[in-house]
C-alpha positions in Angstrom: 115.9 88.9 116.8 116.2 85.4 115.2 119.1 84.6 112.7 117.2 82.1 110.7 117.5 83.2 107.1 114.6 80.8 106.0 112.3 82.6 108.4 113.7 86.2 108.2 115.3 86.5 104.7 115.2 90.2 104.4 117.9 92.5 106.0 117.9 96.4 106.5 121.4 97.6 106.2 122.5 100.9 107.4 125.9 102.6 106.1 127.2 105.5 108.2 129.2 108.6 107.1 132.3 106.9 107.4 131.2 103.9 105.1 130.5 101.3 107.8 127.9 98.9 107.4 125.8 97.5 110.0 122.8 94.9 110.0 119.9 96.8 111.5 117.3 93.9 111.6 116.0 90.8 109.8 112.2 90.6 108.6 109.9 88.2 107.1 108.9 90.2 104.1 110.4 92.8 101.8 107.9 95.0 102.5 108.2 95.1 106.4 111.9 95.7 105.9 111.3 98.3 103.4 109.0 100.2 105.8 111.6 99.9 108.6 114.6 101.4 106.1 112.1 104.3 104.9 111.3 105.3 108.5 114.7 105.1 109.6 115.9 107.0 106.6 113.6 110.1 107.2 115.6 110.9 110.6 118.3 112.7 108.1 121.6 111.8 110.1 123.5 111.2 107.0 123.0 107.5 107.2 121.8 105.5 104.2 119.3 102.5 105.0 118.6 99.8 102.4 117.0 96.3 102.0 118.8 93.3 100.9 117.8 89.5 100.5 119.8 86.9 102.3 121.0 84.5 100.1 119.4 80.9 100.2 122.6 78.9 99.5 123.1 75.7 101.4 126.3 74.5 102.9 
């Protein structure tokens, strides 16, 4: 997984039953990320998945 925000600006985030949040992966397009989040969300284990865009700020 490449952490370059410019190349992979879309994140899939998971929140577990205890409210802990984790980055699941980074993707090039929103559609690609949403398909992954949707697929993971159908497993029904109580986790919630969503898509976020990485902010494009410069240091």
